[in-house]
Short mmCIF file of the C-alpha atoms (twelve columns), coordinates in Angstrom:
data_MODEL
# 
_entry.id   MODEL 
# 
loop_
_atom_site.group_PDB 
_atom_site.id 
_atom_site.type_symbol 
_atom_site.label_atom_id 
_atom_site.label_alt_id 
_atom_site.label_comp_id 
_atom_site.label_asym_id 
_atom_site.label_seq_id 
_atom_site.Cartn_x 
_atom_site.Cartn_y 
_atom_site.Cartn_z 
_atom_site.pdbx_PDB_model_num 
ATOM 1   C CA . PRO A 1   -49.206 160.719 -98.124  1 
ATOM 2   C CA . LEU A 2   -47.434 158.149 -95.996  1 
ATOM 3   C CA . VAL A 3   -44.397 158.704 -93.285  1 
ATOM 4   C CA . LEU A 4   -42.549 155.971 -91.785  1 
ATOM 5   C CA . CYS A 5   -40.746 156.632 -88.799  1 
ATOM 6   C CA . GLY A 6   -38.883 154.927 -85.703  1 
ATOM 7   C CA . HIS A 7   -37.032 155.738 -82.508  1 
ATOM 8   C CA . THR A 8   -40.131 155.598 -79.943  1 
ATOM 9   C CA . HIS A 9   -40.115 152.050 -80.069  1 
ATOM 10  C CA . THR A 10  -44.096 152.172 -80.038  1 
ATOM 11  C CA . ALA A 11  -45.751 150.440 -82.721  1 
ATOM 12  C CA . ARG A 12  -48.308 153.140 -83.801  1 
ATOM 13  C CA . ALA A 13  -50.253 154.263 -87.176  1 
ATOM 14  C CA . VAL A 14  -51.732 157.837 -86.940  1 
ATOM 15  C CA . GLN A 15  -53.930 159.427 -89.817  1 
ATOM 16  C CA . ILE A 16  -52.979 163.291 -89.865  1 
ATOM 17  C CA . GLY A 17  -55.076 164.823 -92.911  1 
ATOM 18  C CA . GLY A 18  -54.240 162.929 -95.926  1 
ATOM 19  C CA . THR A 19  -50.981 161.575 -94.291  1 
ATOM 20  C CA . LEU A 20  -50.599 158.237 -92.530  1 
ATOM 21  C CA . ILE A 21  -47.789 158.182 -90.099  1 
ATOM 22  C CA . VAL A 22  -46.443 154.510 -89.129  1 
ATOM 23  C CA . ASN A 23  -43.910 153.543 -86.550  1 
ATOM 24  C CA . PRO A 24  -43.387 149.728 -86.606  1 
ATOM 25  C CA . GLY A 25  -42.082 149.373 -83.145  1 
ATOM 26  C CA . ALA A 26  -38.760 147.955 -81.841  1 
ATOM 27  C CA . VAL A 27  -36.629 144.941 -82.785  1 
ATOM 28  C CA . GLY A 28  -34.339 143.991 -79.627  1 
ATOM 29  C CA . GLN A 29  -34.688 147.224 -77.574  1 
ATOM 30  C CA . PRO A 30  -38.096 147.451 -76.519  1 
ATOM 31  C CA . GLY A 31  -37.430 150.192 -73.811  1 
ATOM 32  C CA . TYR A 32  -35.219 153.028 -73.115  1 
ATOM 33  C CA . GLU A 33  -34.441 156.077 -71.432  1 
ATOM 34  C CA . ASP A 34  -32.916 159.550 -72.705  1 
ATOM 35  C CA . ASP A 35  -32.420 163.128 -71.934  1 
ATOM 36  C CA . THR A 36  -32.815 164.812 -75.318  1 
ATOM 37  C CA . PRO A 37  -34.820 166.909 -76.205  1 
ATOM 38  C CA . VAL A 38  -36.168 166.524 -72.529  1 
ATOM 39  C CA . PRO A 39  -35.837 163.692 -70.162  1 
ATOM 40  C CA . HIS A 40  -38.271 160.731 -70.944  1 
ATOM 41  C CA . VAL A 41  -38.705 157.190 -70.788  1 
ATOM 42  C CA . MET A 42  -39.999 154.861 -73.812  1 
ATOM 43  C CA . GLN A 43  -41.381 151.464 -72.946  1 
ATOM 44  C CA . SER A 44  -43.397 148.736 -74.986  1 
ATOM 45  C CA . GLY A 45  -44.074 146.649 -71.857  1 
ATOM 46  C CA . ASP A 46  -43.364 143.380 -74.305  1 
ATOM 47  C CA . PRO A 47  -40.090 142.190 -75.540  1 
ATOM 48  C CA . ALA A 48  -41.105 140.680 -78.743  1 
ATOM 49  C CA . ALA A 49  -39.706 142.106 -81.950  1 
ATOM 50  C CA . ARG A 50  -42.357 144.183 -83.802  1 
ATOM 51  C CA . TYR A 51  -42.745 145.180 -87.692  1 
ATOM 52  C CA . ALA A 52  -45.195 146.335 -89.844  1 
ATOM 53  C CA . ILE A 53  -46.721 145.225 -93.134  1 
ATOM 54  C CA . LEU A 54  -48.134 148.089 -95.441  1 
ATOM 55  C CA . GLU A 55  -50.209 147.343 -98.447  1 
ATOM 56  C CA . GLU A 56  -51.155 150.210 -101.071 1 
ATOM 57  C CA . GLY A 57  -54.500 150.406 -102.314 1 
ATOM 58  C CA . ALA A 58  -56.887 149.821 -99.325  1 
ATOM 59  C CA . VAL A 59  -60.027 151.713 -99.216  1 
ATOM 60  C CA . ARG A 60  -60.344 154.110 -96.318  1 
ATOM 61  C CA . ALA A 61  -63.511 154.964 -94.651  1 
ATOM 62  C CA . ASP A 62  -63.884 158.179 -96.848  1 
ATOM 63  C CA . GLY A 63  -63.807 155.811 -100.016 1 
ATOM 64  C CA . ALA A 64  -60.303 157.236 -101.015 1 
ATOM 65  C CA . ALA A 65  -57.405 154.811 -101.726 1 
ATOM 66  C CA . GLY A 66  -54.863 154.622 -98.918  1 
ATOM 67  C CA . TRP A 67  -52.838 152.299 -96.966  1 
ATOM 68  C CA . HIS A 68  -53.546 149.142 -94.788  1 
ATOM 69  C CA . VAL A 69  -51.100 148.593 -91.845  1 
ATOM 70  C CA . SER A 70  -50.964 145.200 -90.003  1 
ATOM 71  C CA . PHE A 71  -48.298 145.299 -86.930  1 
ATOM 72  C CA . ARG A 72  -46.897 141.878 -86.270  1 
ATOM 73  C CA . ARG A 73  -45.322 140.671 -83.221  1 
ATOM 74  C CA . VAL A 74  -42.699 138.165 -83.022  1 
ATOM 75  C CA . PRO A 75  -41.674 136.627 -79.702  1 
ATOM 76  C CA . TYR A 76  -38.159 135.309 -79.300  1 
ATOM 77  C CA . ASP A 77  -36.071 133.982 -76.764  1 
ATOM 78  C CA . THR A 78  -34.373 137.081 -75.218  1 
ATOM 79  C CA . SER A 79  -32.070 135.050 -72.553  1 
ATOM 80  C CA . ARG A 80  -28.812 135.520 -74.666  1 
ATOM 81  C CA . MET A 81  -29.290 139.329 -74.976  1 
ATOM 82  C CA . VAL A 82  -30.371 139.731 -71.051  1 
ATOM 83  C CA . ALA A 83  -27.061 138.008 -70.119  1 
ATOM 84  C CA . ALA A 84  -24.976 139.916 -72.541  1 
ATOM 85  C CA . ALA A 85  -26.456 143.166 -71.118  1 
ATOM 86  C CA . ARG A 86  -25.733 142.022 -67.547  1 
ATOM 87  C CA . SER A 87  -22.380 141.105 -68.524  1 
ATOM 88  C CA . HIS A 88  -21.547 144.911 -69.230  1 
ATOM 89  C CA . GLY A 89  -23.150 145.872 -66.243  1 
ATOM 90  C CA . ARG A 90  -26.434 147.103 -67.898  1 
ATOM 91  C CA . GLU A 91  -29.229 145.768 -65.755  1 
ATOM 92  C CA . ASP A 92  -31.515 148.472 -67.088  1 
ATOM 93  C CA . TRP A 93  -30.973 147.319 -70.618  1 
ATOM 94  C CA . ALA A 94  -31.267 143.497 -69.291  1 
ATOM 95  C CA . ARG A 95  -34.712 144.362 -67.810  1 
ATOM 96  C CA . ALA A 96  -36.027 146.250 -70.970  1 
ATOM 97  C CA . VAL A 97  -35.008 143.428 -73.122  1 
ATOM 98  C CA . GLY A 98  -36.244 140.805 -71.048  1 
ATOM 99  C CA . THR A 99  -39.502 142.536 -70.183  1 
ATOM 100 C CA . GLY A 100 -40.263 145.303 -72.385  1 
ATOM 101 C CA . TRP A 101 -40.004 147.872 -69.297  1 
ATOM 102 C CA . TRP A 102 -37.399 150.171 -68.890  1 
ATOM 103 C CA . ARG A 103 -38.296 150.734 -64.784  1 
# 
Protein backbone atom coordinates (compact mmCIF):
# COMPACT_ATOMS: atom_id res chain seq x y z
CA PRO A 1 0.00 0.00 0.00
CA LEU A 2 3.04 2.34 0.23
CA VAL A 3 5.80 3.09 -2.26
CA LEU A 4 8.68 5.41 -1.33
CA CYS A 5 10.81 6.80 -4.13
CA GLY A 6 13.21 9.55 -5.05
CA HIS A 7 15.27 10.89 -7.94
CA THR A 8 12.83 13.52 -9.23
CA HIS A 9 13.74 15.83 -6.31
CA THR A 10 10.10 16.96 -6.21
CA ALA A 11 8.22 16.57 -2.92
CA ARG A 12 4.94 14.89 -3.77
CA ALA A 13 2.42 12.27 -2.67
CA VAL A 14 0.09 10.57 -5.15
CA GLN A 15 -2.64 8.05 -4.38
CA ILE A 16 -3.19 5.51 -7.18
CA GLY A 17 -5.87 3.03 -6.27
CA GLY A 18 -4.91 1.55 -2.92
CA THR A 19 -1.27 2.59 -3.23
CA LEU A 20 0.26 5.80 -1.88
CA ILE A 21 3.44 6.88 -3.70
CA VAL A 22 5.64 9.36 -1.80
CA ASN A 23 8.75 11.26 -2.88
CA PRO A 24 10.10 13.36 0.02
CA GLY A 25 12.03 15.83 -2.16
CA ALA A 26 15.73 16.66 -2.24
CA VAL A 27 18.46 17.24 0.29
CA GLY A 28 21.29 19.32 -1.16
CA GLN A 29 20.66 19.18 -4.92
CA PRO A 30 17.24 20.71 -5.67
CA GLY A 31 17.77 20.78 -9.43
CA TYR A 32 19.55 18.85 -12.15
CA GLU A 33 19.62 18.08 -15.84
CA ASP A 34 19.81 14.59 -17.32
CA ASP A 35 19.49 12.97 -20.72
CA THR A 36 18.30 9.53 -19.62
CA PRO A 37 15.84 8.15 -20.53
CA VAL A 38 15.04 11.37 -22.42
CA PRO A 39 16.48 14.86 -21.98
CA HIS A 40 14.84 16.57 -18.99
CA VAL A 41 15.39 19.18 -16.30
CA MET A 42 14.14 18.84 -12.72
CA GLN A 43 14.06 21.87 -10.43
CA SER A 44 12.29 22.52 -7.16
CA GLY A 45 12.64 26.30 -7.22
CA ASP A 46 13.74 26.26 -3.57
CA PRO A 47 17.21 25.47 -2.15
CA ALA A 48 15.87 24.17 1.19
CA ALA A 49 16.35 20.54 2.16
CA ARG A 50 13.15 18.46 2.14
CA TYR A 51 11.98 15.32 3.85
CA ALA A 52 8.69 13.66 4.74
CA ILE A 53 7.20 12.10 7.85
CA LEU A 54 4.74 9.26 7.29
CA GLU A 55 2.31 8.16 9.99
CA GLU A 56 0.44 4.91 9.66
CA GLY A 57 -3.18 4.65 10.69
CA ALA A 58 -4.60 7.90 9.35
CA VAL A 59 -8.20 7.61 8.18
CA ARG A 60 -8.66 8.26 4.46
CA ALA A 61 -11.65 10.04 2.93
CA ASP A 62 -13.22 6.66 2.15
CA GLY A 63 -12.99 5.64 5.84
CA ALA A 64 -10.17 3.13 5.32
CA ALA A 65 -6.94 3.23 7.31
CA GLY A 66 -4.01 4.66 5.41
CA TRP A 67 -1.01 6.93 5.71
CA HIS A 68 -0.70 10.59 6.65
CA VAL A 69 2.20 12.41 4.95
CA SER A 70 3.75 15.61 6.29
CA PHE A 71 6.33 17.30 4.09
CA ARG A 72 9.03 19.27 5.87
CA ARG A 73 11.25 22.06 4.55
CA VAL A 74 14.54 22.90 6.27
CA PRO A 75 16.33 26.08 5.14
CA TYR A 76 20.10 26.01 5.42
CA ASP A 77 23.06 28.18 4.47
CA THR A 78 24.00 27.02 0.97
CA SER A 79 26.97 29.37 0.59
CA ARG A 80 29.66 26.72 1.20
CA MET A 81 28.13 24.29 -1.30
CA VAL A 82 27.70 27.08 -3.87
CA ALA A 83 31.36 28.05 -3.41
CA ALA A 84 32.47 24.41 -3.74
CA ALA A 85 30.51 23.97 -6.97
CA ARG A 86 31.98 27.17 -8.41
CA SER A 87 35.52 26.14 -7.41
CA HIS A 88 35.02 23.04 -9.59
CA GLY A 89 33.72 25.03 -12.55
CA ARG A 90 30.10 23.94 -12.02
CA GLU A 91 28.14 27.15 -12.26
CA ASP A 92 25.06 25.06 -13.14
CA TRP A 93 25.29 23.20 -9.82
CA ALA A 94 26.04 26.43 -7.94
CA ARG A 95 22.84 27.97 -9.32
CA ALA A 96 20.76 24.86 -8.50
CA VAL A 97 22.10 24.53 -4.95
CA GLY A 98 21.77 28.26 -4.27
CA THR A 99 18.35 28.87 -5.81
CA GLY A 100 16.63 25.56 -6.55
CA TRP A 101 16.57 26.44 -10.26
CA TRP A 102 18.73 24.70 -12.86
CA ARG A 103 18.24 27.35 -15.53
